C-alpha positions as CSV (number, residue, x, y, z in Angstrom):
1,X,-44.3,9.7,54.4
2,X,-41.2,11.9,54.8
3,X,-39.0,8.8,54.3
4,X,-41.0,7.8,51.2
5,X,-40.6,11.3,49.8
6,X,-36.9,11.3,50.3
7,X,-36.6,7.8,48.8
8,X,-38.5,8.9,45.7
9,X,-36.3,12.0,45.3
10,X,-33.2,9.9,45.6
11,X,-34.4,7.5,43.1
12,X,-35.2,10.3,40.6
13,X,-31.8,11.8,41.0
14,X,-30.2,8.4,40.5
15,X,-32.2,7.8,37.3
16,X,-31.2,11.2,35.9
17,X,-27.5,10.5,36.7
18,X,-27.7,7.2,35.0
19,X,-29.4,8.8,32.0
20,X,-26.8,11.5,31.7
21,X,-24.0,9.0,32.0
22,X,-25.5,6.8,29.3
23,X,-25.9,9.8,27.0
24,X,-22.3,10.8,27.6
25,X,-21.1,7.3,26.7
26,X,-23.3,7.2,23.6
27,X,-21.9,10.7,22.6
28,X,-18.3,9.5,22.9
29,X,-19.0,6.4,20.9
30,X,-20.8,8.4,18.2
31,X,-18.0,10.9,17.9
32,X,-15.1,8.3,17.9
33,X,-13.5,8.1,14.4
34,X,-13.7,5.0,12.3
35,X,-10.4,3.3,11.5
36,X,-9.1,0.8,8.8
37,X,-5.7,-0.4,7.7
38,X,-4.2,-1.5,4.5
39,X,-1.4,-4.0,5.3
40,X,1.1,-4.2,2.4
41,X,2.6,-7.7,2.3
42,X,5.5,-7.5,-0.2
43,X,6.5,-10.9,-1.7
44,X,6.7,-13.3,-4.6
45,X,4.6,-16.3,-5.5
46,X,6.8,-19.4,-6.1
47,X,6.4,-23.2,-6.1
48,X,6.2,-24.5,-2.5
49,X,8.2,-27.7,-2.1
50,X,6.2,-28.5,1.0
51,X,3.0,-28.7,-1.1
52,X,4.2,-30.6,-4.2
53,X,5.4,-27.3,-5.7
54,X,2.0,-25.7,-5.7
55,X,2.2,-21.9,-6.1
56,X,2.4,-20.1,-2.8
57,X,2.9,-16.4,-1.8
58,X,6.1,-15.9,0.2
59,X,6.7,-12.7,2.0
60,X,9.8,-10.9,0.8
61,X,13.1,-11.3,2.7
62,X,15.7,-8.8,1.8
63,X,19.2,-10.1,0.7
64,X,18.1,-13.7,0.7
65,X,15.8,-16.0,-1.1
66,X,16.1,-16.9,-4.8
67,X,13.2,-15.2,-6.5
68,X,12.3,-15.6,-10.2
69,X,10.6,-13.3,-12.7
70,X,8.2,-14.5,-15.4
71,X,11.1,-14.5,-17.9
72,X,12.8,-17.1,-15.8
73,X,15.6,-14.9,-14.4
74,X,16.7,-15.3,-10.8
75,X,17.0,-12.3,-8.5
76,X,17.4,-11.1,-4.9
77,X,16.2,-7.8,-3.5
78,X,18.2,-5.5,-1.3
79,X,15.9,-2.4,-1.4
80,X,12.2,-2.1,-1.8
81,X,10.4,1.2,-1.3
82,X,7.3,2.8,-2.8
83,X,4.7,5.5,-2.3
84,X,1.0,4.9,-1.8
85,X,-1.1,8.1,-2.0
86,X,-4.6,9.5,-2.6
87,X,-6.4,6.5,-1.1
88,X,-10.0,6.2,-2.0
89,X,-12.7,3.7,-0.8
90,X,-15.4,2.8,-3.4
91,X,-18.9,1.5,-3.0
92,X,-20.9,-0.7,-5.4
93,X,-23.3,2.2,-6.2
94,X,-20.4,4.2,-7.6
95,X,-20.0,6.6,-4.7
96,X,-16.6,6.9,-3.0
97,X,-14.7,8.4,-0.1
98,X,-11.3,10.0,-0.7
99,X,-9.0,9.8,2.4
100,X,-7.6,13.4,2.9
101,X,-3.9,13.9,2.9
102,X,-3.1,10.2,2.5
103,X,0.6,9.8,1.7
104,X,2.5,6.7,2.8
105,X,6.0,5.4,2.1
106,X,6.3,1.6,2.4
107,X,9.9,0.5,3.2
108,X,10.7,-3.2,3.4
109,X,13.3,-2.5,6.1
110,X,10.6,-0.9,8.4
111,X,7.7,-3.3,9.2
112,X,5.6,-0.5,10.7
113,X,5.6,1.3,7.4
114,X,3.7,-1.6,5.8
115,X,0.6,-0.8,7.9
116,X,-1.3,2.1,6.3
117,X,-3.8,3.1,9.0
118,X,-6.5,5.7,8.2
119,X,-9.3,7.2,10.2
120,X,-12.5,9.1,9.6
121,X,-14.0,7.1,6.7
122,X,-17.9,7.1,6.6
123,X,-19.5,4.0,8.0
124,X,-20.7,1.6,5.3
125,X,-19.8,-1.3,3.0
126,X,-17.1,-0.8,0.4
127,X,-16.4,-2.9,-2.6
128,X,-12.9,-1.8,-3.7
129,X,-10.0,0.5,-2.8
130,X,-8.1,2.9,-5.2
131,X,-4.8,4.5,-4.7
132,X,-1.9,6.1,-6.6
133,X,1.4,4.2,-6.7
134,X,3.6,7.2,-6.3
135,X,3.1,10.8,-5.5
136,X,0.6,12.8,-7.5
137,X,2.0,15.5,-9.8
138,X,0.0,18.3,-8.1
139,X,1.7,17.5,-4.7
140,X,5.1,17.3,-6.4
141,X,4.6,20.7,-8.0
142,X,3.4,22.3,-4.8
143,X,6.8,21.9,-3.1
144,X,7.4,22.5,0.6
145,X,7.4,18.7,1.4
146,X,8.2,19.1,5.1
147,X,9.6,16.5,7.4
148,X,7.2,13.6,6.8
149,X,7.3,10.7,4.3
150,X,7.8,13.2,1.4
151,X,11.0,14.5,2.8
152,X,13.9,14.4,0.4
153,X,16.0,12.5,3.0
154,X,13.9,9.4,2.5
155,X,15.9,8.5,-0.6
156,X,12.9,8.7,-2.9
157,X,13.5,12.1,-4.4
158,X,15.7,13.3,-7.3
159,X,16.5,16.5,-9.2
160,X,17.7,14.9,-12.4
161,X,14.9,16.5,-14.4
162,X,13.7,19.0,-11.8
163,X,12.1,18.0,-8.5
164,X,10.4,14.5,-8.8
165,X,9.7,11.6,-6.6
166,X,10.8,8.0,-7.2
167,X,7.4,6.3,-7.1
168,X,8.7,2.8,-6.8
169,X,12.2,1.7,-6.1
170,X,13.7,-1.9,-6.3
171,X,17.4,-2.7,-6.1
172,X,19.0,-6.1,-6.0
173,X,21.1,-8.6,-7.9
174,X,20.7,-11.2,-10.6
175,X,23.1,-13.7,-12.2
176,X,21.5,-12.9,-15.5
177,X,22.3,-9.2,-15.3
178,X,25.6,-8.1,-16.8
179,X,28.5,-8.4,-14.4
180,X,32.2,-8.5,-14.2
181,X,33.9,-11.9,-15.0
182,X,34.9,-12.4,-11.4
183,X,31.4,-11.5,-10.0
184,X,28.6,-14.0,-9.6
185,X,25.8,-11.5,-10.1
186,X,25.1,-8.2,-11.6
187,X,23.3,-5.2,-10.0
188,X,19.6,-4.5,-10.6
189,X,18.5,-0.9,-10.3
190,X,14.8,0.0,-11.0
191,X,13.9,3.6,-10.0
192,X,10.4,4.1,-11.5
193,X,10.0,7.9,-11.6
194,X,8.9,10.8,-13.7
195,X,5.7,12.5,-14.6
196,X,6.4,15.4,-16.9
197,X,5.9,13.8,-20.3
198,X,3.1,11.5,-21.5
199,X,5.5,8.9,-22.7
200,X,7.5,8.8,-19.5
201,X,4.9,9.4,-16.9
202,X,5.1,6.7,-14.2
203,X,2.3,7.8,-11.8
204,X,-0.4,5.1,-11.9
205,X,-3.7,4.7,-10.2
206,X,-4.6,1.2,-9.1
207,X,-8.1,0.0,-8.2
208,X,-8.3,-3.3,-6.3
209,X,-11.6,-5.0,-5.8
210,X,-12.6,-6.8,-2.6
211,X,-13.6,-10.1,-4.1
212,X,-13.9,-12.5,-1.2
213,X,-15.7,-10.1,1.2
214,X,-16.6,-6.4,1.4
215,X,-14.8,-3.9,3.7
216,X,-17.2,-2.9,6.5
217,X,-16.4,0.4,8.1
218,X,-18.0,0.9,11.5
219,X,-17.1,2.6,14.8
220,X,-16.9,-0.7,16.6
221,X,-14.6,-2.3,14.0
222,X,-10.9,-1.8,13.0
223,X,-10.7,-3.9,9.8
224,X,-7.4,-4.7,8.1
225,X,-7.1,-5.3,4.4
226,X,-4.3,-7.7,3.7
227,X,-2.8,-6.6,0.4
228,X,-0.5,-8.9,-1.6
229,X,2.2,-7.0,-3.4
230,X,3.6,-9.3,-6.1
231,X,7.1,-7.8,-6.6
232,X,8.2,-10.1,-9.4
233,X,5.1,-9.1,-11.5
234,X,6.6,-5.6,-12.0
235,X,8.8,-7.3,-14.6
236,X,5.8,-8.6,-16.5
237,X,3.3,-11.4,-16.3
238,X,2.7,-14.0,-19.0
239,X,1.4,-13.7,-21.7
240,X,2.4,-10.1,-21.7
241,X,5.8,-8.6,-22.5
242,X,8.4,-9.8,-20.1
243,X,11.6,-8.1,-18.7
244,X,14.9,-9.9,-19.2
245,X,17.6,-8.8,-16.8
246,X,20.2,-9.5,-19.5
247,X,19.0,-6.4,-21.4
248,X,17.0,-4.5,-18.8
249,X,18.7,-4.1,-15.5
250,X,19.3,-0.4,-14.8
251,X,16.2,1.8,-15.3
252,X,15.9,5.3,-13.9
253,X,12.9,6.9,-15.6
254,X,12.2,7.0,-19.3
255,X,9.9,4.9,-21.5
256,X,11.1,1.6,-20.0
257,X,10.1,2.9,-16.5
258,X,6.7,3.8,-17.9
259,X,6.2,0.2,-19.2
260,X,7.2,-1.2,-15.8
261,X,4.8,1.3,-14.2
262,X,2.1,-0.3,-16.4
263,X,3.0,-3.7,-15.1
264,X,2.8,-2.4,-11.5
265,X,-0.6,-1.0,-12.2
266,X,-2.0,-4.2,-13.8
267,X,-0.3,-7.0,-12.0
268,X,1.3,-6.2,-8.6
269,X,-1.5,-5.4,-6.2
270,X,-4.3,-7.8,-5.0
271,X,-6.3,-8.5,-1.9
272,X,-5.4,-11.7,0.0
273,X,-8.1,-11.4,2.7
274,X,-9.8,-8.9,5.0
275,X,-9.7,-9.2,8.8
276,X,-13.1,-7.9,10.0
277,X,-11.6,-6.6,13.3
């Protein structure tokens, strides 16, 4: 009987230990943050010779390639940078979740910057994502930008009209842009910036629906939304007004920058697909 009593006591202790261990594991899983990533794939859709010239999205290669805008002008890109901020996930019922302190600088020279990873979103099913292309005016006015992506040393800040961020920057070359007789191409400079006046405000909010599948946020998932960033569409998309590099090749704020910001809002961002995990 003494052996049986000790055996029963040992079994009870073992069960309690297992129970406590299981609870601890469940608590850790329940408290672990959710995570999702927006992967920004910058590129241009062009005819693909390998598929009978069917349209295909090609990821951007700096300094090479021969891209074409909707007007028909050829161009190459040497610099591409832009801000994404104030990310918000939206549900079909109209509710949403705003990711706190979400400021990202996408730089084509830095592949790691193209992955915008965020944690802490509530679990659930989301039907679209919204974000600002640029830095919101409230954050700009607040100052004290620190050493992160909003630092002036990132090459996306100017003082021409008082402190402002360049929301979207593209530089490159085009044979259609004005150039010296001995040069083959002319320079392209598009610094889409400014917020202080209604006619020249270039801060835009974009909402991109998840059309092929919903974004599922859960603690056992780390989904990635593959965003297609159609760079050429910032210069217009048929049948709308189109940019000709012969006349528009150096833009640093102003009403023309505001029109290009409209193109960026309407035509540049879409979802290619969603990786569930």
